[in-house]
Phi, psi and omega in degrees: 000321180298323177297319179296318178298316179297315180298321179297313179295321177298320179295319180298315186264004179066039181248160174208109183244140177289328180288136180251147184303327182299333180294339187253359180289134178231159180272175184298319181300312179292322179298320177295320179296332180269003174101015178299146182269333183080005181279349183227150178289348175221143179215136173260120184249135180236129182227125179254131178224102183064238179268005183255147175236122182253133177241139176220139178242118180253129170242132177297158178303322180296319180292319177301319179296317179298320179296315179295322177297319177300319181295328181270340183265340179209154180255140176258130177282114182266351181257027182297138175269135180245125178272135180249130178261000000 
């Protein structure tokens, strides 16, 4: 489902990225180690170490379940054409 959401957003904004959202998903333990607050069901974490930049995307178990439920209950059109003025 996350791939479909990413493809849909890419179609809307005319983007195409090789990186997939799944590459950045992290679990709760790692999110806490990177400084997540736990105040939100989703958090984007950025960590800089020397010349490296680490990105992690945390979704709570409840949010992951809701996303998967969305994927099974409705289809997202990923091939939408977007008109640009």
